[in-house]
C-alpha positions in Angstrom: 47.1 97.4 -9.1 43.7 96.5 -10.4 42.5 93.0 -9.8 41.0 91.3 -12.8 38.8 88.3 -12.4 38.7 85.9 -15.3 36.1 83.2 -14.8 37.1 79.7 -15.7 35.0 77.7 -18.2 33.4 75.8 -15.3 32.6 79.1 -13.6 30.9 80.4 -16.7 28.9 77.2 -17.1 27.9 77.4 -13.4 26.9 81.0 -13.8 24.7 80.3 -16.8 23.1 77.3 -15.1 22.4 79.3 -12.0 21.1 82.3 -13.9 18.6 80.2 -15.8 17.6 78.3 -12.7 17.0 81.5 -10.8 15.2 83.1 -13.7 12.8 80.1 -14.1 11.6 80.0 -10.6 8.7 82.5 -10.1 8.4 84.1 -6.6 11.9 83.1 -5.5 12.6 85.0 -2.3 16.2 86.2 -1.6 16.4 84.0 1.5 15.6 80.8 -0.5 18.5 78.5 -1.3 18.8 77.0 -4.8 20.2 73.5 -4.6 22.6 72.5 -7.5 23.8 69.0 -7.8 27.2 68.3 -9.2 27.8 64.6 -10.0 31.6 64.1 -10.5 32.6 60.7 -11.9 35.7 60.4 -9.7 37.9 62.4 -7.5 41.1 60.5 -8.1 42.3 62.7 -11.0 43.8 66.2 -10.5 41.7 67.7 -13.3 38.4 66.5 -11.8 39.4 67.6 -8.3 40.3 71.0 -9.8 36.9 71.2 -11.5 35.0 70.5 -8.3 37.2 72.9 -6.3 36.8 75.6 -8.9 33.0 75.3 -9.1 32.7 75.2 -5.3 34.8 78.3 -4.9 33.0 80.1 -7.7 29.6 79.3 -6.3 30.6 80.4 -2.8 32.1 83.7 -4.0 29.4 84.7 -6.4 26.2 82.9 -5.4 25.5 83.0 -1.6 22.0 81.7 -2.3 23.2 78.5 -3.9 23.8 75.3 -2.1 26.2 73.2 -4.3 26.0 69.5 -3.5 28.9 67.5 -4.9 29.0 63.7 -5.3 31.9 61.4 -6.1 31.0 58.5 -8.4 34.2 56.7 -7.3 35.1 55.7 -10.8 31.9 53.7 -11.1 29.1 54.4 -13.6 26.7 52.5 -11.4 27.6 54.6 -8.4 27.3 57.8 -10.5 23.8 56.9 -11.7 22.8 56.2 -8.1 24.3 59.6 -7.1 22.3 61.4 -9.8 19.1 59.6 -8.7 19.8 60.6 -5.1 20.4 64.3 -6.0 17.1 64.4 -7.9 15.2 63.1 -5.0 16.7 65.8 -2.8 15.0 68.4 -5.0 17.9 70.0 -6.9 17.0 72.7 -9.4 20.1 72.2 -11.6 22.2 69.1 -12.3 25.8 69.3 -13.5 27.2 65.9 -14.6 30.8 65.2 -15.4 30.3 61.6 -16.6 32.6 58.6 -16.4 30.7 57.1 -19.4 28.0 59.1 -21.2 26.2 55.9 -22.2 25.6 54.8 -18.6 23.6 57.8 -17.6 20.0 57.2 -18.7 18.6 60.7 -18.7 15.0 60.9 -19.6 
């Protein structure tokens, strides 16, 4: 029996983001880790938990050179903004946001 892998939508999005992040970094050595930040609005809903678990599993299976850092906004837009700012100071190359409220995230 042949195993067919069908990537989820989040897996495809993560793949695209990683591809463009890796492509845009000149001189990236194979041993360098790319940090990707994933800001989740809350982890108290099964769909959001599944999204985090799916992205984490997909990154681990397909991108060993990626360090996926996940934050939990705890259902608070203020906390999520703080999480995003913290991720950015850590030097992430890619930021994935699943917002609680789009208006609360001042991205400039």
